[in-house]
Backbone and ligand atoms as CSV (ligand in chain L), in Angstrom:
chain,resi,resn,atom,element,x,y,z
A,1,MET,N,N,14.501,9.729,12.645
A,1,MET,CA,C,13.404,8.838,11.952
A,1,MET,C,C,13.900,8.547,10.387
A,2,SER,N,N,13.861,7.228,10.121
A,2,SER,CA,C,14.211,6.848,8.697
A,2,SER,C,C,13.171,7.412,7.681
A,3,ARG,N,N,13.572,7.198,6.370
A,3,ARG,CA,C,12.838,7.679,5.367
A,3,ARG,C,C,11.477,7.029,5.287
A,4,ILE,N,N,11.544,5.588,5.404
A,4,ILE,CA,C,10.436,4.672,5.273
A,4,ILE,C,C,9.543,5.080,6.465
A,5,ASP,N,N,10.017,5.392,7.719
A,5,ASP,CA,C,9.225,5.769,8.753
A,5,ASP,C,C,8.537,6.985,8.630
A,6,SER,N,N,9.134,7.955,8.181
A,6,SER,CA,C,8.322,9.250,7.869
A,6,SER,C,C,7.451,9.094,6.818
A,7,GLU,N,N,7.752,8.351,5.697
A,7,GLU,CA,C,6.791,8.302,4.712
A,7,GLU,C,C,5.591,7.503,5.197
A,8,ALA,N,N,5.736,6.233,5.863
A,8,ALA,CA,C,4.641,5.662,6.485
A,8,ALA,C,C,3.788,6.370,7.466
A,9,ARG,N,N,4.485,7.251,8.286
A,9,ARG,CA,C,3.852,8.067,9.279
A,9,ARG,C,C,2.916,8.867,8.497
A,10,SER,N,N,3.263,9.732,7.406
A,10,SER,CA,C,2.346,10.658,6.778
A,10,SER,C,C,1.213,9.766,6.135
A,11,LEU,N,N,1.528,8.603,5.566
A,11,LEU,CA,C,0.439,7.722,4.994
A,11,LEU,C,C,-0.601,7.401,6.022
A,12,LEU,N,N,0.015,6.988,7.212
A,12,LEU,CA,C,-0.832,6.555,8.335
A,12,LEU,C,C,-1.651,7.672,8.835
A,13,LEU,N,N,-1.082,8.859,8.963
A,13,LEU,CA,C,-1.998,10.057,9.441
A,13,LEU,C,C,-3.051,10.316,8.559
A,14,ASP,N,N,-2.837,10.226,7.217
A,14,ASP,CA,C,-3.837,10.505,6.065
A,14,ASP,C,C,-4.963,9.405,6.442
A,15,ARG,N,N,-4.420,8.336,6.469
A,15,ARG,CA,C,-5.483,7.135,6.630
A,15,ARG,C,C,-6.348,7.281,7.999
A,16,ARG,N,N,-5.698,7.722,9.024
A,16,ARG,CA,C,-6.434,7.963,10.192
A,16,ARG,C,C,-7.554,9.069,10.033
A,17,GLU,N,N,-7.186,10.137,9.260
A,17,GLU,CA,C,-8.102,11.133,8.982
A,17,GLU,C,C,-9.335,10.631,8.194
A,18,ALA,N,N,-8.944,9.837,7.148
A,18,ALA,CA,C,-10.061,9.178,6.253
A,18,ALA,C,C,-10.945,8.339,7.020
A,19,LEU,N,N,-10.370,7.503,7.865
A,19,LEU,CA,C,-11.193,6.543,8.692
A,19,LEU,C,C,-12.081,7.402,9.661
A,20,ARG,N,N,-11.524,8.389,10.332
A,20,ARG,CA,C,-12.280,9.154,11.202
A,20,ARG,C,C,-13.592,9.850,10.475
A,21,ARG,N,N,-13.233,10.257,9.231
A,21,ARG,CA,C,-14.336,10.767,8.446
A,21,ARG,C,C,-15.358,9.601,8.060
A,22,ALA,N,N,-14.833,8.423,7.787
A,22,ALA,CA,C,-15.731,7.266,7.397
A,22,ALA,C,C,-16.532,6.673,8.475
A,23,HIS,N,N,-16.181,7.077,9.653
A,23,HIS,CA,C,-16.869,6.430,10.812
A,23,HIS,C,C,-18.346,6.929,10.754
A,24,PRO,N,N,-19.226,5.963,10.745
A,24,PRO,CA,C,-20.687,6.325,10.745
A,24,PRO,C,C,-21.125,7.100,11.899
A,25,GLY,N,N,-20.552,7.014,13.078
A,25,GLY,CA,C,-20.933,7.619,14.267
A,25,GLY,C,C,-22.107,6.658,14.974
A,26,ASP,N,N,-22.913,7.406,15.733
A,26,ASP,CA,C,-24.003,6.580,16.573
A,26,ASP,C,C,-25.285,6.708,16.007
A,27,GLY,N,N,-25.571,7.595,15.040
A,27,GLY,CA,C,-26.874,7.856,14.736
A,27,GLY,C,C,-27.248,6.785,13.713
A,28,GLY,N,N,-28.670,6.499,13.986
A,28,GLY,CA,C,-29.474,5.400,13.094
A,28,GLY,C,C,-28.772,3.988,13.318
A,29,SER,N,N,-29.472,2.983,12.722
A,29,SER,CA,C,-29.121,1.626,13.073
A,29,SER,C,C,-28.619,0.904,11.879
A,30,LEU,N,N,-29.128,1.282,10.606
A,30,LEU,CA,C,-28.772,0.770,9.438
A,30,LEU,C,C,-28.270,1.748,8.242
A,31,LEU,N,N,-27.213,1.511,7.561
A,31,LEU,CA,C,-26.827,2.299,6.410
A,31,LEU,C,C,-27.913,1.971,5.398
A,32,SER,N,N,-27.574,2.870,4.264
A,32,SER,CA,C,-28.464,2.704,3.231
A,32,SER,C,C,-28.514,1.308,2.386
A,33,ASP,N,N,-27.280,0.767,2.546
A,33,ASP,CA,C,-27.334,-0.724,1.932
A,33,ASP,C,C,-27.610,-1.747,2.870
A,34,GLY,N,N,-28.262,-1.389,4.089
A,34,GLY,CA,C,-28.723,-2.416,4.931
A,34,GLY,C,C,-27.660,-3.050,5.954
A,35,ILE,N,N,-26.538,-2.427,6.000
A,35,ILE,CA,C,-25.400,-2.843,6.855
A,35,ILE,C,C,-25.523,-2.219,8.114
A,36,PRO,N,N,-25.703,-3.147,9.188
A,36,PRO,CA,C,-25.801,-2.323,10.537
A,36,PRO,C,C,-24.645,-1.320,10.876
A,37,VAL,N,N,-24.983,-0.181,11.292
A,37,VAL,CA,C,-23.975,0.831,11.583
A,37,VAL,C,C,-22.964,0.225,12.474
A,38,ALA,N,N,-23.332,-0.546,13.578
A,38,ALA,CA,C,-22.520,-1.065,14.488
A,38,ALA,C,C,-21.260,-1.947,13.841
A,39,VAL,N,N,-21.674,-2.664,12.802
A,39,VAL,CA,C,-20.611,-3.448,12.080
A,39,VAL,C,C,-19.530,-2.618,11.387
A,40,VAL,N,N,-20.045,-1.579,10.759
A,40,VAL,CA,C,-19.099,-0.590,10.030
A,40,VAL,C,C,-18.310,-0.048,10.991
A,41,ALA,N,N,-18.962,0.546,12.159
A,41,ALA,CA,C,-18.220,1.255,13.147
A,41,ALA,C,C,-17.169,0.352,13.686
A,42,ASP,N,N,-17.407,-0.915,13.824
A,42,ASP,CA,C,-16.519,-1.901,14.400
A,42,ASP,C,C,-15.346,-2.034,13.544
A,43,GLN,N,N,-15.566,-2.068,12.186
A,43,GLN,CA,C,-14.393,-2.321,11.183
A,43,GLN,C,C,-13.607,-0.946,11.256
A,44,VAL,N,N,-14.241,0.210,11.267
A,44,VAL,CA,C,-13.519,1.376,11.170
A,44,VAL,C,C,-12.597,1.457,12.558
A,45,ALA,N,N,-13.268,1.140,13.594
A,45,ALA,CA,C,-12.597,1.205,14.902
A,45,ALA,C,C,-11.393,0.304,14.916
A,46,ARG,N,N,-11.540,-0.944,14.347
A,46,ARG,CA,C,-10.380,-1.948,14.330
A,46,ARG,C,C,-9.407,-1.454,13.360
A,47,GLU,N,N,-9.666,-0.696,12.294
A,47,GLU,CA,C,-8.686,-0.144,11.409
A,47,GLU,C,C,-8.079,1.000,12.108
A,48,LEU,N,N,-8.664,1.827,12.698
A,48,LEU,CA,C,-8.047,2.937,13.376
A,48,LEU,C,C,-7.095,2.450,14.494
A,49,ALA,N,N,-7.405,1.294,15.167
A,49,ALA,CA,C,-6.464,0.749,16.257
A,49,ALA,C,C,-5.369,0.185,15.535
A,50,GLU,N,N,-5.467,-0.422,14.356
A,50,GLU,CA,C,-4.146,-0.786,13.577
A,50,GLU,C,C,-3.252,0.301,13.226
A,51,VAL,N,N,-4.006,1.320,12.785
A,51,VAL,CA,C,-3.180,2.658,12.337
A,51,VAL,C,C,-2.409,3.174,13.563
A,52,ASP,N,N,-3.205,3.295,14.544
A,52,ASP,CA,C,-2.561,3.717,15.839
A,52,ASP,C,C,-1.523,2.959,16.272
A,53,ALA,N,N,-1.624,1.597,16.261
A,53,ALA,CA,C,-0.516,0.838,16.702
A,53,ALA,C,C,0.744,0.888,15.722
A,54,ALA,N,N,0.422,1.107,14.426
A,54,ALA,CA,C,1.608,1.286,13.515
A,54,ALA,C,C,2.310,2.623,13.890
A,55,LEU,N,N,1.556,3.661,14.206
A,55,LEU,CA,C,2.160,5.027,14.605
A,55,LEU,C,C,2.922,4.946,15.819
A,56,SER,N,N,2.513,4.013,16.900
A,56,SER,CA,C,3.122,3.915,18.038
A,56,SER,C,C,4.495,3.094,17.986
A,57,ARG,N,N,4.446,2.077,16.861
A,57,ARG,CA,C,5.727,1.369,16.464
A,57,ARG,C,C,6.635,2.285,15.883
A,58,ILE,N,N,6.216,3.313,15.049
A,58,ILE,CA,C,7.125,4.286,14.425
A,58,ILE,C,C,7.824,5.104,15.674
A,59,ALA,N,N,6.995,5.423,16.489
A,59,ALA,CA,C,7.486,6.384,17.635
A,59,ALA,C,C,8.519,5.642,18.459
A,60,ALA,N,N,8.243,4.191,18.520
A,60,ALA,CA,C,9.083,3.290,19.451
A,60,ALA,C,C,10.278,2.859,18.654
A,61,GLY,N,N,10.262,3.134,17.390
A,61,GLY,CA,C,11.556,2.729,16.615
A,61,GLY,C,C,11.423,1.284,16.091
A,62,SER,N,N,10.356,0.694,16.393
A,62,SER,CA,C,10.222,-0.841,16.020
A,62,SER,C,C,9.398,-0.980,14.664
A,63,TYR,N,N,9.123,0.091,14.020
A,63,TYR,CA,C,8.332,-0.035,12.805
A,63,TYR,C,C,9.058,-0.818,11.806
A,64,GLY,N,N,8.245,-1.676,10.904
A,64,GLY,CA,C,9.120,-2.224,9.782
A,64,GLY,C,C,9.336,-3.732,10.101
A,65,ALA,N,N,9.406,-4.111,11.427
A,65,ALA,CA,C,9.790,-5.458,11.684
A,65,ALA,C,C,8.488,-6.363,11.867
A,66,CYS,N,N,8.502,-7.508,11.441
A,66,CYS,CA,C,7.364,-8.522,11.583
A,66,CYS,C,C,7.137,-8.803,13.188
A,67,SER,N,N,5.811,-8.628,13.514
A,67,SER,CA,C,5.576,-8.802,14.929
A,67,SER,C,C,5.653,-10.355,15.139
A,68,SER,N,N,5.780,-11.269,14.275
A,68,SER,CA,C,5.758,-12.595,14.587
A,68,SER,C,C,7.147,-13.031,14.583
A,69,CYS,N,N,7.907,-12.870,13.364
A,69,CYS,CA,C,9.194,-13.540,13.367
A,69,CYS,C,C,10.359,-12.569,13.448
A,70,GLY,N,N,10.125,-11.192,13.506
A,70,GLY,CA,C,10.999,-10.233,13.691
A,70,GLY,C,C,11.655,-9.769,12.416
A,71,GLY,N,N,11.491,-10.421,11.392
A,71,GLY,CA,C,12.000,-10.045,10.056
A,71,GLY,C,C,11.650,-8.820,9.441
A,72,PRO,N,N,12.213,-8.316,8.378
A,72,PRO,CA,C,11.794,-7.179,7.833
A,72,PRO,C,C,10.507,-7.319,6.960
A,73,LEU,N,N,9.627,-6.367,7.162
A,73,LEU,CA,C,8.242,-6.508,6.342
A,73,LEU,C,C,8.537,-6.031,4.973
A,74,GLY,N,N,9.536,-5.297,4.498
A,74,GLY,CA,C,9.888,-5.049,3.185
A,74,GLY,C,C,9.143,-3.621,2.710
A,75,LEU,N,N,9.903,-2.928,1.989
A,75,LEU,CA,C,9.358,-1.574,1.590
A,75,LEU,C,C,8.036,-1.723,0.563
A,76,GLN,N,N,7.956,-2.771,-0.143
A,76,GLN,CA,C,6.734,-2.726,-1.134
A,76,GLN,C,C,5.534,-3.012,-0.084
A,77,ARG,N,N,5.656,-4.075,0.768
A,77,ARG,CA,C,4.550,-4.366,1.619
A,77,ARG,C,C,4.077,-3.086,2.450
A,78,LEU,N,N,5.046,-2.350,2.998
A,78,LEU,CA,C,4.758,-1.298,3.964
A,78,LEU,C,C,4.078,-0.116,3.176
A,79,ARG,N,N,4.492,0.005,1.908
A,79,ARG,CA,C,3.925,1.109,0.978
A,79,ARG,C,C,2.442,0.667,0.838
A,80,ALA,N,N,2.363,-0.623,0.510
A,80,ALA,CA,C,0.905,-1.120,0.084
A,80,ALA,C,C,0.030,-1.137,1.348
A,81,MET,N,N,0.618,-1.377,2.445
A,81,MET,CA,C,-0.127,-1.553,3.616
A,81,MET,C,C,0.613,-1.071,4.952
A,82,PRO,N,N,0.646,0.281,5.055
A,82,PRO,CA,C,1.630,0.704,6.133
A,82,PRO,C,C,1.208,0.344,7.516
A,83,GLU,N,N,-0.005,-0.143,7.713
A,83,GLU,CA,C,-0.248,-0.701,9.128
A,83,GLU,C,C,-0.023,-2.140,9.382
A,84,ALA,N,N,0.612,-2.761,8.298
A,84,ALA,CA,C,0.764,-4.103,8.402
A,84,ALA,C,C,1.697,-4.576,9.438
A,85,ARG,N,N,1.453,-5.616,10.195
A,85,ARG,CA,C,2.245,-6.140,11.422
A,85,ARG,C,C,3.063,-7.311,10.970
A,86,PHE,N,N,2.613,-8.053,10.103
A,86,PHE,CA,C,3.395,-9.357,9.831
A,86,PHE,C,C,3.917,-9.320,8.308
A,87,CYS,N,N,5.005,-10.006,8.182
A,87,CYS,CA,C,5.589,-10.182,6.779
A,87,CYS,C,C,4.666,-11.053,6.030
A,88,LEU,N,N,4.892,-11.086,4.831
A,88,LEU,CA,C,3.994,-11.968,3.877
A,88,LEU,C,C,4.043,-13.349,4.350
A,89,GLY,N,N,5.170,-13.946,4.730
A,89,GLY,CA,C,5.274,-15.276,5.114
A,89,GLY,C,C,4.359,-15.562,6.274
A,90,CYS,N,N,4.509,-14.675,7.394
A,90,CYS,CA,C,3.658,-14.974,8.544
A,90,CYS,C,C,2.276,-14.544,8.399
A,91,SER,N,N,1.966,-13.636,7.623
A,91,SER,CA,C,0.446,-13.228,7.288
A,91,SER,C,C,-0.194,-14.378,6.573
A,92,GLY,N,N,0.598,-15.059,5.681
A,92,GLY,CA,C,-0.010,-16.234,5.035
A,92,GLY,C,C,-0.379,-17.336,6.048
A,93,ARG,N,N,0.320,-17.412,7.218
A,93,ARG,CA,C,0.074,-18.452,8.135
A,93,ARG,C,C,-0.920,-17.989,9.186
A,94,ARG,N,N,-1.243,-16.673,9.095
A,94,ARG,CA,C,-2.264,-16.305,10.051
A,94,ARG,C,C,-3.292,-15.419,9.181
A,95,PRO,N,N,-4.111,-16.031,8.385
A,95,PRO,CA,C,-4.979,-15.282,7.564
A,95,PRO,C,C,-6.067,-14.504,8.174
A,96,ALA,N,N,-6.350,-14.893,9.425
A,96,ALA,CA,C,-7.512,-14.248,10.228
A,96,ALA,C,C,-7.050,-12.852,10.884
A,97,ASP,N,N,-5.627,-12.745,10.886
A,97,ASP,CA,C,-5.091,-11.727,11.694
A,97,ASP,C,C,-4.581,-10.580,10.918
A,98,ASP,N,N,-4.597,-10.661,9.625
A,98,ASP,CA,C,-3.899,-9.604,8.817
A,98,ASP,C,C,-4.662,-9.125,7.628
L,1,ZN,ZN,ZN,7.253,-12.862,9.833
């Protein structure tokens, strides 16, 4: 496992723990600020899925490559956003996806 892989892996594992704690669970229907719990739970679940997908890419040895063009994501981008799937160029072309 390369250095960036293991660095990203520990960031992602921390992030997964934080997301699990942030998950509002199934109780109640509104948070204190009026946001439906289902919406927050949805966002948290989506982020958890991204984090899990990134961890699988690390395990598969394909971490750090853009899922669209196959180019390198770059150290800075991976450090800022370890679950990123697309390079800056590709994520700019797919704003809804990244
Ligand atoms: Zn790309």
